PATOR-466425 format. One line per 10 residues: their letters; for each residue y, z, x of N, C-alpha, C, O. Coordinates in steps of 0.05 Angstrom, whole numbers. Each point is the difference from the previous one (the first is absolute). Layout:
BEGIN
a	Y Z X Y Z X Y Z X Y Z X  ...
//
This chain:
BEGIN
mlqlrpgcec	2237 2111 2593 -8 17 -22 8 -14 -26 22 -11 -3  -40 12 -17 5 -12 -26 23 14 -14 3 25 1  13 -40 -16 23 11 -14 -9 16 -25 13 19 -7  -34 -28 -6 -9 12 -25 23 -1 -21 10 21 -9  -2 -45 3 22 -4 -20 -8 12 -27 -24 0 -7  44 10 -8 -6 16 -24 -5 -15 -26 -7 12 -20  9 -39 20 -4 -14 -25 -9 -28 3 1 -12 21  -10 0 -43 -9 -27 -2 24 -19 0 19 4 -15  -20 -25 31 22 -19 1 2 -16 -26 22 -10 -6  -44 7 -9 1 -15 -25 10 16 -23 20 -7 -13
cdrdlppdsp	-34 28 7 5 15 -25 14 27 5 7 14 -19  -2 -7 44 14 25 8 -16 25 -8 12 22 -2  -38 -25 -2 -17 23 -5 0 19 24 -1 -9 23  3 35 -28 -1 19 22 -28 -1 14 -20 -1 -13  21 1 39 -25 0 17 3 22 21 9 -5 22  -16 30 -29 2 22 19 -17 -6 25 -18 -17 -1  23 31 23 -15 -6 25 -30 3 -2 -15 -12 16  5 27 -35 -29 4 -3 -12 -18 -22 -23 4 -8  38 -23 -2 -9 -16 -22 -21 -20 9 4 -16 19  -27 16 -33 -21 -21 6 7 -26 -13 -14 -20 5
eavicsfect	36 19 -20 8 -25 -14 19 -17 16 6 -22 -8  3 31 31 18 -15 17 -14 -20 18 -21 6 12  31 -31 -11 -10 -20 18 24 -11 15 23 0 -9  -29 -10 34 22 -10 17 -10 -26 14 -24 -6 1  44 -9 9 -6 -23 17 5 9 29 7 23 5  -10 -41 14 4 7 28 30 7 7 5 11 21  13 -18 -39 28 6 4 8 25 -16 24 7 -1  -43 6 -12 3 24 -15 14 -4 -27 11 19 -12  -10 -44 2 9 -4 -27 -20 16 -17 -24 -1 5  34 16 -25 -17 19 -14 -1 -7 -30 21 -5 -12
fcrtcaetvl	-45 6 1 -4 -7 -28 -21 19 -12 -16 12 15  17 -8 -41 -21 15 -13 -24 -19 -3 3 -25 0  -27 36 -2 -24 -15 -2 1 -19 -25 -11 -22 1  22 31 -23 2 -16 -24 16 -25 5 -9 -22 -8  32 24 20 16 -24 5 -14 -18 20 -1 -24 -3  -10 36 24 -14 -15 21 -22 -17 -12 -4 -23 7  -12 35 -25 -23 -15 -11 8 -18 -24 -10 -22 -2  27 32 -15 6 -14 -25 21 -22 4 -3 -22 -11  24 27 26 22 -18 3 -2 -16 26 5 -25 0  -12 38 21 3 -12 27 -26 -13 11 1 -13 20
ggrcpncgge	-23 18 -33 -25 -11 9 -8 9 28 -14 -15 14  22 39 -7 -8 11 26 16 -10 24 -7 5 23  29 -20 -29 17 -11 22 28 10 -3 11 2 -22  2 4 45 27 9 0 19 -23 -8 -2 -22 12  20 26 -31 18 -22 -8 21 -5 21 14 -21 -1  -10 39 20 20 -3 21 -10 -16 24 14 -17 10  -38 23 -1 -10 -13 24 -26 -16 -4 -8 -15 17  -5 19 -40 -25 -14 -6 -24 14 12 -23 -10 -3  27 33 16 -22 14 12 -17 15 -20 7 3 -23  -30 5 33 -19 15 -16 10 28 -6 13 13 16
lvarprrpae	-18 -4 -41 7 27 -7 -25 18 1 -21 -7 -11  23 29 26 -22 18 4 8 28 -7 24 6 -1  -43 12 -3 6 28 -6 17 12 21 -6 -3 24  27 17 -32 17 14 19 -14 26 9 -9 16 -17  7 -11 43 -11 25 9 16 24 -10 24 -2 -3  -38 24 -2 14 24 -9 3 19 24 -19 6 14  43 4 -11 6 19 22 -10 27 -8 5 9 -23  -18 5 41 -10 27 -7 24 18 -8 21 -1 12  -26 17 -33 21 18 -11 14 17 22 24 4 -1  -40 6 20 11 18 20 18 -15 20 15 13 15
klakfppsse	-15 -39 -15 18 -16 17 25 -9 -13 19 -10 13  -17 13 -40 23 -11 -14 26 15 6 21 -13 0  -22 38 7 25 15 7 12 -11 26 24 -4 1  -41 0 18 10 -10 26 5 -30 -1 18 -10 14  -34 -5 -29 3 -29 -2 3 -7 -30 -20 -10 -12  43 14 1 4 -5 -29 -1 -29 -8 6 -18 16  -13 13 -41 0 -28 -10 29 -10 -3 19 16 -1  -16 -41 0 26 -13 -4 11 7 -28 -15 4 -19  41 -2 17 13 3 -26 12 -26 -9 12 -1 -22  -14 -20 38 12 -26 -6 -17 -14 -21 -23 -7 4
rvhkpsgcrg	36 2 -27 -13 -15 -21 7 -29 2 24 -7 3  -44 -10 -3 5 -29 0 -11 -10 -27 -23 3 -6  41 -15 -10 -8 -10 -26 10 -28 -3 24 -5 -1  -42 -14 1 7 -29 -1 -16 -13 -23 -18 -16 5  24 22 -30 -15 -12 -21 1 -30 -1 -18 -13 -10  40 2 21 3 -30 0 -21 -12 19 -6 -24 -3  -4 39 22 -20 -11 18 -28 2 -11 -19 -11 12  16 24 -35 -26 3 -13 -1 -18 -25 17 3 -17  -37 -20 16 -2 -18 -23 -10 16 -25 -18 17 3  29 -23 -25 -10 11 -25 3 30 -4 -17 13 -11
vaalvvacav	40 -2 19 4 29 -2 -1 9 -29 -12 21 -5  23 -36 -13 -1 9 -28 -29 0 -10 -8 19 -14  -8 -38 22 -28 -1 -8 -15 23 13 -19 11 -11  28 -3 35 -13 22 14 4 26 -15 -19 16 -2  43 -12 -8 5 25 -15 -20 2 -24 -11 21 -5  8 -43 -9 -19 -1 -22 -28 5 10 -15 15 -11  7 -29 33 -27 3 11 -5 29 9 -22 10 -4  42 3 16 -4 28 9 -4 18 -24 -17 17 0  33 -21 -21 -3 16 -24 -27 -4 -13 -14 19 -7  5 -44 5 -26 -6 -12 -22 11 17 -19 12 -10
slvwsyaaea	22 -15 37 -21 11 18 -2 30 -2 -22 11 0  44 3 -3 0 29 -3 -14 8 -25 -17 18 0  23 -31 -22 -13 6 -26 -30 -5 2 -16 16 -9  9 -39 21 -28 -7 2 -15 19 19 -24 5 -4  37 5 25 -14 18 18 -8 25 -15 -21 12 6  38 -2 -25 -8 23 -16 -22 -8 -19 -19 16 -4  21 -40 -8 -21 -9 -18 -27 -3 14 -21 5 -12  22 -14 37 -25 -5 15 -15 26 5 -24 0 2  40 22 1 -13 26 4 -16 7 -25 -22 12 2  32 -19 -25 -13 6 -25 -23 -20 -6 -20 6 -13
qpgrvcpadr	25 -31 22 -20 -21 -5 -5 -16 25 11 -21 5  -29 32 13 -6 -13 25 -9 -29 -4 -14 -7 -19  22 -10 38 -8 -28 -1 21 -18 -12 -2 -25 3  22 36 -17 21 -17 -11 18 -9 22 6 16 19  4 -40 -20 17 -11 21 27 -6 -11 3 -12 -22  18 21 36 27 -4 -9 7 -30 2 -5 -12 21  17 0 -43 8 -28 2 20 -5 22 1 -22 11  16 42 -5 20 -4 21 -13 -4 27 12 -12 18  -37 23 -14 -14 -4 26 -7 -29 5 -6 -8 22  6 -8 -44 -6 -28 3 25 -17 3 -2 -25 4
lsvgasa	25 37 -5 25 -15 3 4 -10 28 -8 13 19  21 -36 -17 8 -10 27 29 -7 -3 7 -24 0  10 43 -4 28 -4 -6 14 -13 24 -1 10 22  14 -32 -27 15 -14 20 -16 -15 21 10 -10 20  -36 8 -24 -17 -13 19 4 -30 -1 6 -11 -21  -8 -2 44 3 -29 2 -26 -13 -8 -21 11 4  24 -34 -16 -24 -15 -7 -11 -15 23 -20 -14 -3
//
């Protein structure tokens, strides 16, 4: 059974069990979608495995099979965490702007923070 860890290992963002923003590797390392795409390039910094959407447990099963309360936060394992914070803030602002002006692209979406050449 999946642990459904409560937060992102990079930025410590809360990821409730029903969050569509949670991604995991085959070892259940857990990240938010923003860190996975912006900082990690879709790869787990711990094992190198692919990061995929974490399945969501049906609400009626959570009482009998609760999510983990264990928080794992390893910002040192994530490249460019400071740049990520800026990218997340910029992305959030741009997501609101995009609603008002469709077609605009957030500059942070083009970042490849910590990527190898």
